N, C-alpha and C positions, 0 to 999 in steps of 0.2 A: 401280121399275116396269121388267116386261121388255121389251124389243123385239118385234117381229112376225116374226120368224124360220119361224114356225109357219103362219103366215098366206103369206108367202112360200111355202114350199113344196106348203101345201095346194092354192094359186093355180095353181104349176104342176102338179100332179099332177092337178087339176079340164081342166085340156086338155088332157092326156095320154089322161083318160078320155073326153072328147069325140071322141078322134082326130086333134089338129089339136093344132100348136103357139102358145106363147101368145105375145100380141104384147104389147111392150115398150116404151114411148114414153121417149125423153129430150127434157128441157127445162133451162135454165140458169136457175136462180133468181133475180130480179132482174130479168129482162127480160122485156117491155121495164121494166118495172118491178116490183116487188115481187108488188103484187096484182095487177097484169097477169101475172106467172109465174105465179102460183095460178090463176086464170081461167083460162091456157092449159093447166096441168095437168087441172084439173078436167073440160074438153072434152074432152082426150083419153080422158080415164075414159069421158066421155060418149058416145063417138064407137066406143067399143069396144076400148081397150086394158087390156091384165088389169095391169098392173105399170108403173111410171114410176119411171124414174131421174130425180132432180132434180141439175143439176149445182151444184157448189160453183165459181164462176168463180173462175179463175184467172189472173192475169197472164203467166206465163211455160209454157204449156200444151205438153205434150211430144204428145199423140196427137190433141187435135183440131184438124180443118183451119181454113181462112179462114171458113167460115161460123158455127161455132158460137165461134171466136175475136172475131167481130165483136158477137156478142152477149153475149160473156163482159166485151167490152170494154165495151160500153152500160151493164151492169149493174156495172160496175166503177167506171164515173165516174159511176153514180148510188148510190156509196156503200154496194152491198151489204155486208152483214158474216153470219158464220157464224149471228150472232141470228137472219137473216133469213133465212138458210136452213132452218133450223130452224123458224121459224115458216111456212115452206113448205111443209115433211111434215106439221107438226100439221094445217094447214088442209086438206092436201088430203087427207090420210088422214081426217080427220073428217068430210070431207062424203062420203065415196068408200067409207067401209070398205077400201079397197082397198092394196095394198102398195105402200108408198113406198120406196126407195131413196135414199142420196146416191151421186153420185160424185165422187171427188173425188180431186187428187195428195196425197201424204203432207205436206209441207210446211206446206198448213194447220192439219192437226190436229195436226203434231208441235208447231206453237208454241203453238194454243191447249189442248194438255195431252189426252194421248189416255183419261185418265180421263172427263174432264170432256166431254169430245166425245161419246166412247159415252153417256155416263148420258144429258144432253141428248137425244141421238139416241131412244134408248130413249124415253124420257119424254114426247117427240114423236112416240109411233107407229110410228117406222121400221122398216123391217124390216131395215136392214143397210147395207153401204157396196160398193162397187168400186172398187178401190184398184189403176190401171194400173200405177204406179209403183214400188209397194213391195213388194223382192225377199221370196220367201218365207221365207230363211233369215235375214230381219232383222224379219220379222212378229210376233213370238214377245208381245209386248208389246201391240201391236193385238189379236193373237188372245185373248187373256187376257181383257182389257175385254171384248171383242164378247161371247164366249162369256159371258161374268158378266151381261151384260144382254140377253140374247135376240137377237145380231144377227148378221145372214150377215156370211161376208169373202168376198167374190166377187172372185178371181182374174185374170188374164187371161192367154190362152194365142193364140200366133201361129202360122202358117205354118211361123216357123223355128224353133219348140221342137222338140227331139229328144225321143222317146217315154219316157225317163228322165227327163227336164225334166217332160215332161207327169205324169209319173207322181206328181213329188215335190209338183207344185203342188196333182194333184189328191185325194191326200192329205189335204191341210189345209183347203183352201177348202172354202166350206158356203153353200148355197143354189142356186148353179148357177156353172159356170164361162162366162165370158164368152169367147168364141172371136172373137178378128178376124179377120176373114175373108182379109184380106189385110196386106200389109206397107205401112206407109204411116201416113196420118193420115186422120181422119174425112172423109166427103167423101162426096157420091151419087157413084155409079158406072154405065155402060151395062149392066155385065154383075157380078153377084158373084162367079162362077169355079167351077172345079172345087176350086179349092184351101179353099175352106171346107168341103169335102164333104168331103175326105180329113184335115181337122185335125179336124173334129166326129168322123168314124169312127175317130182313133186317138186321139184324147180320150176319147170314151166305152169303149176297150176298156181305159180306166185307173181308170175310177169308176161308179157308179151315178149320181153325181151330176147334172142336167140340164145339158144346154149348148144356151147361147144365143148365136146368132149376128148381132156387129153389123160396122159399117164397111162403106157401100156401099145396102143396100136404102133405095130409094125412093120404090115405087111397089108396088102390089097384085100385080103381075106379079111381080116379084121378089120378095116376100114369101111368095108362094105355093111359088116356086123352091125358095125356102130352108126353109120352112116342110114338105117333105117330106124335109130328112134331119135338122134339129135340133129341138131341146125350146122353142127360142124363138127371135122375130126380133126383134131389137131396131131403134128407128129414132130416129135423132137429128135431123142437119142437112135433112133433109128438111121436118120439122116447122119448126124453126128457119127454114129460107129462105123457106116459107109463110107465115112470121110480118114477117121482115126485106122481104117483097117484098110485103107486105100496106098500103093507103093509110091505115090508121087500126088502133091497137089492137083494138077489136071485129072488125074484117075479121081481123086476125090471130089473134083466139081462133076465129073460125070457121072458117079456115082448117086448122087444128089439129083442129077436130072432125070435117069434113069427110072430111082425109087420115084420121086414125085410123078412120073406116067403111069406108075403101077399103080398107086393110090390113088390119080385122079379118075382112073377106071375103079378101083375099088367103090369111090363115093355115088360113082355113075351106075352102078351094078353090072360091071360089064368085066368083072374081075373073074 
């Protein structure tokens, strides 16, 4: 069974052909429950997300801010397992036909087994993986199995990345490049800032692979701002916060749908 890297690439290309950036939503698996997380992802797609990243909850995150950490803690206390992450990917993709990636730190994959993880992710219809803490020079084993199973390998670049380092990363990454708009952890910000545009421009100088910006985008106006210079706009904490603030799970799912609709207008310049 081959994964859906082609679907991911085609989706990003289709958005570009429409003269807009793609909207990429991030939601953790198992939050507030496994079923609730699947419902939230479907709602994000219903609202207008082009692509969804499914977070694999981790007890010791290095990139995730307090909002996503809270959701991860709820998921972990609920007993979420990698099998639940795969089920989330499978059901979300089967219901929508849209590209679904997993965002995870390396340790859970290493413990689970690279071959097993990539084979199961491809079988579930996954499009690939975002690996924020896997150094490029140590990614050979992952890349070998990801390529074998038709999965994208998305690496993260940051404003601190030197041009030579950007070239090293983009030479081997596939699907898209995840450009972290600022130094620090995930979370909503009052503004996304000029750092992001500079990073996108420097990254684009090294590759034709789409460059998508995450960390800080929380509303339609910010999405529109980033969409002017990026190939994709990644939003996570704002979705999770909407669910955390909701009075019940159904209201949380509806909050995701509404926000996705607003952000979809933002990336289309309609905000």
